[in-house]
C-alpha positions as CSV (number, residue, x, y, z in Angstrom):
1,M,93.8,-4.0,25.1
2,G,91.4,-2.9,22.4
3,P,89.0,-4.9,20.3
4,L,91.5,-5.5,17.5
5,P,93.0,-8.7,18.9
6,Y,89.5,-10.1,19.4
7,I,88.6,-9.3,15.8
8,L,91.9,-10.6,14.4
9,S,91.7,-13.9,16.4
10,F,88.4,-14.6,14.5
11,V,89.8,-14.0,11.0
12,P,91.6,-17.3,10.6
13,L,88.6,-19.3,11.9
14,A,86.4,-17.6,9.3
15,L,88.9,-18.2,6.5
16,F,89.1,-22.0,7.2
17,V,85.3,-22.3,7.1
18,V,85.1,-20.2,3.9
19,A,87.8,-22.4,2.3
20,L,85.6,-25.5,3.0
21,L,82.5,-23.8,1.5
22,V,84.5,-23.0,-1.6
23,M,85.6,-26.6,-1.9
24,D,82.0,-27.8,-1.7
25,S,80.9,-27.5,-5.4
26,F,77.5,-28.9,-4.6
27,S,76.5,-26.2,-2.0
28,L,75.2,-28.9,0.3
29,T,75.1,-26.8,3.5
30,K,72.4,-24.5,4.8
31,W,73.3,-21.2,6.3
32,R,70.9,-21.6,9.3
33,L,72.7,-24.9,10.1
34,I,76.1,-23.3,9.6
35,I,75.2,-20.6,12.2
36,A,73.5,-23.1,14.5
37,T,76.6,-25.4,14.5
38,F,78.9,-22.4,15.0
39,L,76.9,-21.4,18.1
40,A,76.8,-25.0,19.2
41,G,80.6,-25.0,19.0
42,M,80.7,-22.0,21.3
43,A,78.4,-23.8,23.7
44,C,80.7,-26.9,23.6
45,C,83.6,-24.6,24.6
46,A,81.7,-23.3,27.6
47,V,80.7,-26.8,28.7
48,S,84.3,-28.1,28.2
49,F,85.8,-25.3,30.3
50,T,83.4,-26.2,33.1
51,L,84.2,-29.9,32.9
52,L,87.9,-29.3,32.7
53,E,87.8,-28.0,36.3
54,Y,87.6,-31.7,37.3
55,W,90.2,-33.1,34.8
56,E,92.7,-30.6,33.6
57,S,95.5,-32.3,31.7
58,P,96.6,-32.7,28.0
59,L,94.6,-36.0,27.9
60,G,91.7,-34.5,29.7
61,D,91.5,-31.6,27.3
62,A,91.5,-34.0,24.3
63,V,88.9,-36.4,25.8
64,I,86.4,-33.7,27.0
65,E,86.7,-31.3,24.1
66,E,86.5,-33.8,21.3
67,G,83.8,-35.8,23.1
68,V,81.6,-32.8,23.5
69,K,82.1,-31.5,20.0
70,G,81.6,-35.0,18.5
71,L,78.3,-35.4,20.2
72,V,77.0,-32.3,18.4
73,V,78.1,-33.8,15.0
74,L,76.6,-37.2,15.9
75,F,73.3,-35.5,16.8
76,L,73.2,-33.8,13.3
77,I,73.9,-37.2,11.6
78,G,71.3,-39.0,13.7
79,R,68.7,-36.4,12.9
80,R,69.5,-36.6,9.2
81,K,70.6,-33.0,9.0
82,A,73.9,-34.1,7.4
83,A,74.3,-37.2,5.2
84,L,77.3,-36.7,2.9
85,L,81.0,-36.4,3.5
86,G,81.0,-32.8,2.3
87,D,78.2,-31.2,4.3
88,T,79.0,-33.2,7.5
89,T,82.7,-32.1,7.3
90,I,81.6,-28.5,6.9
91,Y,79.2,-28.6,9.9
92,G,82.0,-30.3,11.9
93,A,84.4,-27.5,10.9
94,C,81.8,-24.9,12.1
95,V,81.5,-26.6,15.5
96,G,85.3,-26.5,15.7
97,A,85.3,-22.8,14.6
98,G,82.8,-21.8,17.2
99,F,84.7,-23.7,19.9
100,G,88.0,-22.0,18.8
101,L,86.5,-18.5,18.7
102,L,85.1,-18.6,22.3
103,E,88.3,-20.2,23.5
104,N,90.3,-17.3,22.1
105,I,87.9,-14.8,23.6
106,L,88.2,-16.4,27.0
107,H,92.0,-16.5,26.9
108,L,92.1,-12.9,25.8
109,A,89.6,-11.7,28.4
110,S,91.3,-13.6,31.2
111,G,94.1,-11.2,31.2
112,T,96.7,-14.0,31.7
113,A,98.5,-12.8,28.6
114,Y,98.0,-9.4,26.9
115,V,98.8,-10.1,23.3
116,D,99.4,-7.8,20.3
117,A,97.6,-8.1,17.0
118,W,100.0,-10.6,15.4
119,E,100.0,-12.9,18.4
120,A,96.1,-12.8,18.3
121,I,96.3,-13.9,14.6
122,S,98.7,-16.7,15.5
123,M,96.5,-17.8,18.4
124,G,93.4,-17.8,16.1
125,L,95.2,-19.7,13.4
126,E,96.4,-22.4,15.7
127,A,93.0,-22.8,17.2
128,A,91.4,-22.9,13.7
129,V,93.8,-25.6,12.5
130,M,93.5,-27.8,15.6
131,H,89.8,-27.4,16.5
132,I,88.5,-27.2,12.9
133,G,90.8,-29.9,11.7
134,C,90.1,-32.4,14.6
135,T,86.3,-31.9,14.5
136,S,85.9,-31.9,10.7
137,T,88.0,-35.1,10.6
138,L,85.9,-36.6,13.4
139,A,82.7,-35.6,11.4
140,M,84.1,-37.4,8.3
141,M,84.8,-40.6,10.2
142,L,81.4,-40.5,12.0
143,I,79.4,-40.2,8.8
144,M,81.3,-43.0,7.3
145,A,80.7,-45.2,10.4
146,W,77.0,-44.2,10.5
147,Q,76.5,-45.2,6.9
148,G,78.0,-48.6,7.4
149,K,81.2,-48.0,5.5
150,F,83.0,-50.2,8.0
151,G,80.2,-52.8,8.3
152,Q,76.4,-52.8,8.2
153,L,75.8,-54.6,11.5
154,R,74.9,-52.4,14.5
155,W,77.8,-53.5,16.6
156,N,80.2,-52.8,13.6
157,K,78.8,-49.3,13.4
158,G,79.1,-48.8,17.2
159,I,82.8,-49.9,17.2
160,A,83.5,-47.7,14.2
161,I,82.0,-44.7,15.9
162,A,84.0,-45.4,19.1
163,I,87.2,-45.7,17.1
164,S,86.4,-42.4,15.4
165,F,86.2,-40.7,18.7
166,V,89.5,-42.4,19.9
167,L,91.3,-41.2,16.8
168,A,90.1,-37.6,17.1
169,I,91.1,-37.6,20.8
170,L,94.5,-39.0,19.9
171,I,95.2,-36.3,17.2
172,H,94.1,-33.6,19.8
173,Y,96.3,-35.2,22.5
174,L,99.4,-35.4,20.2
175,H,98.9,-31.8,19.3
176,N,98.8,-30.8,23.0
177,L,102.0,-32.7,23.6
178,A,103.8,-31.4,20.5
179,H,102.8,-27.8,21.5
180,H,105.2,-28.1,24.5
181,Y,108.2,-29.4,22.5
182,I,107.8,-28.0,19.0
183,P,107.5,-24.3,18.2
184,P,103.8,-23.4,17.6
185,L,104.5,-22.0,14.1
186,I,106.0,-25.4,12.9
187,V,103.0,-27.3,14.4
188,T,100.6,-24.9,12.7
189,V,102.3,-25.1,9.3
190,V,102.3,-28.9,9.4
191,L,98.7,-29.1,10.3
192,I,97.7,-26.5,7.7
193,I,99.4,-28.6,5.0
194,Y,97.6,-31.7,6.3
195,F,94.3,-29.9,6.5
196,I,94.4,-28.5,2.9
197,I,95.5,-31.8,1.3
198,S,93.2,-34.0,3.2
199,K,90.1,-31.8,2.8
200,Y,90.7,-31.2,-0.9
201,S,91.0,-34.9,-1.4
202,L,87.9,-35.5,0.7
203,F,85.7,-33.1,-1.4
204,K,86.9,-34.6,-4.6
205,K,86.0,-38.1,-3.3
206,N,82.6,-36.7,-2.1
207,E,82.0,-35.2,-5.6
208,R,82.7,-38.6,-7.3
209,F,80.4,-40.3,-4.8
210,I,77.5,-37.9,-5.4
211,H,77.8,-38.3,-9.2
212,A,77.8,-42.1,-9.0
213,W,74.9,-42.0,-6.5
214,I,72.8,-39.7,-8.7
215,D,73.6,-41.6,-11.9
216,D,72.6,-44.8,-10.2
217,C,69.3,-43.5,-8.9
218,L,68.0,-40.8,-11.2
219,N,67.5,-42.8,-14.4
220,N,65.5,-45.5,-12.5
221,E,63.4,-42.9,-10.6
222,V,62.5,-41.0,-13.7
223,A,61.5,-44.2,-15.6
224,L,59.4,-45.4,-12.6
225,L,57.7,-42.0,-12.1
226,S,56.9,-41.8,-15.9
227,A,55.3,-45.3,-15.8
228,I,53.2,-44.2,-12.8
229,R,52.0,-41.0,-14.5
230,K,51.2,-42.9,-17.8
231,G,49.3,-45.6,-15.9
232,E,51.8,-48.2,-17.1
233,L,53.2,-49.2,-13.7
234,S,51.8,-52.7,-14.0
235,T,54.1,-53.3,-17.0
236,T,57.3,-52.7,-14.9
237,H,59.1,-55.0,-12.4
238,A,58.2,-52.5,-9.7
239,G,54.5,-52.8,-10.7
240,E,54.6,-56.5,-10.6
241,Y,56.1,-56.4,-7.2
242,L,53.4,-54.0,-5.9
243,L,50.6,-56.1,-7.4
244,N,51.9,-59.1,-5.4
245,L,51.9,-56.9,-2.2
246,K,48.4,-55.7,-2.9
247,E,46.8,-59.1,-2.2
248,S,48.1,-59.2,1.4
249,L,47.5,-55.5,2.3
250,D,44.5,-53.4,3.4
251,P,43.3,-51.4,0.4
252,L,43.7,-48.1,2.2
253,V,47.3,-49.0,3.3
254,F,48.1,-50.0,-0.3
255,F,46.7,-46.7,-1.6
256,D,48.9,-44.8,0.9
257,M,51.9,-46.8,-0.2
258,C,51.4,-45.9,-3.8
259,C,50.9,-42.2,-2.9
260,Y,54.0,-42.3,-0.8
261,M,56.0,-43.8,-3.6
262,A,54.9,-41.2,-6.2
263,S,55.5,-38.3,-3.8
264,Y,58.9,-39.6,-2.9
265,L,60.0,-40.0,-6.5
266,E,58.8,-36.5,-7.4
267,L,60.8,-34.9,-4.5
268,S,63.8,-37.1,-5.0
269,I,64.1,-36.3,-8.8
270,A,63.7,-32.6,-8.1
271,A,66.2,-32.5,-5.3
272,K,68.9,-34.5,-7.2
273,S,68.4,-32.4,-10.4
274,N,68.8,-29.2,-8.4
275,L,72.0,-30.6,-6.8
276,L,73.5,-31.0,-10.2
277,L,72.4,-27.5,-11.3
278,R,74.0,-26.0,-8.2
279,Q,77.3,-27.7,-8.9
280,A,77.2,-26.4,-12.5
281,G,76.7,-22.9,-11.1
282,M,73.1,-22.6,-12.3
283,P,70.2,-21.5,-10.2
284,P,68.1,-24.4,-8.9
285,L,64.6,-24.9,-10.3
286,P,61.9,-23.5,-8.1
287,V,59.8,-26.2,-6.4
288,K,56.3,-25.0,-5.5
289,D,54.8,-26.2,-2.2
290,N,57.9,-28.1,-1.4
291,R,57.3,-27.9,2.4
292,A,53.7,-29.1,2.0
293,K,54.9,-32.1,-0.1
294,I,57.5,-33.0,2.4
295,A,54.9,-32.8,5.2
296,E,52.6,-34.9,3.2
297,L,55.4,-37.5,2.6
298,K,56.1,-37.7,6.3
299,A,52.4,-38.1,7.1
300,L,52.1,-40.9,4.5
301,R,55.3,-42.5,5.9
302,K,53.7,-42.5,9.4
303,R,50.4,-44.0,8.2
304,I,52.0,-46.9,6.3
305,G,54.3,-47.6,9.2
306,R,57.6,-49.4,9.4
307,S,56.4,-52.6,7.8
308,G,55.1,-50.6,4.8
309,I,58.4,-48.8,4.4
310,I,60.3,-52.1,4.6
311,A,57.9,-53.6,2.0
312,L,58.6,-50.7,-0.4
313,A,62.4,-50.8,0.2
314,P,63.1,-52.6,-3.1
315,I,61.4,-49.7,-4.9
316,V,61.8,-46.7,-2.6
317,S,65.2,-46.4,-0.8
318,N,65.1,-46.2,3.0
319,R,68.7,-45.2,3.4
320,D,69.5,-42.1,5.4
321,I,71.2,-40.4,2.5
322,D,68.1,-40.8,0.2
323,R,65.7,-39.6,2.9
324,W,68.0,-36.6,3.6
325,I,68.0,-35.4,0.0
326,V,64.2,-35.6,-0.1
327,E,63.4,-34.1,3.3
328,N,66.1,-31.4,3.5
329,K,66.9,-30.1,0.0
């Protein structure tokens, strides 16, 4: 068997990831993370094949494979490398694509079934739909759970994350069962229709959320930064709040808090403006010394400590999504 089946088994996986990237009008993802998550998906496949030696069954496949892939997505969310429905879903899809590719390669290389080119395409397509579909859906549920969409309390988030894993495992398990009773082509077509409709709807919802989020934040941030630069901060509600804080804080800590606030606002406004420019198909504005500014912001954050960050929360958001846009874009 030549290299053609290996190449063709990869094509459907690549097509699904490209389709998601096209749907993402904000260009939220980074290529280095796309490649990293793809490779992580391949590593997940290798780990899963090893673990399945101890529990090989339709349920075992679903639990181990979705559990391992989901941990990669959860790591990205926890490290604030992904913070919106769109980018998190794409990274989840890349994990699934990497998993599906290595799985196809292992099946082809095992020699258990020498397939022709069309069968290789069929195998790749089914793997793409199942692995990319399950992992991207799991990623979507995990980011919603992490951001407290199902409740802000820690135990609420924990339960929501657990339910997300259970649902992904259930979808995978039902696919495994259906594969034995329903022709693979029908299963694949049904899942493709579901995948396209659900992901298109997801990205539209993500687009509306981003616009609402930016509209809610950008005007206030621009006004506040303008007041700081004009020396008129004391005339604003934020300035009054800071002056009240000043009396109970060390002067150096208070100075660092003011510097942190100004740096955060500059980075946040630039990042959100570029986000809108990218969606409009325009090149983002160049930001000089962006890495240095982000490093300075992180250093200031460390110096003022958790209590200082909490004290600034009414002015400077401490949500994961806001820190992600500042520190990663």
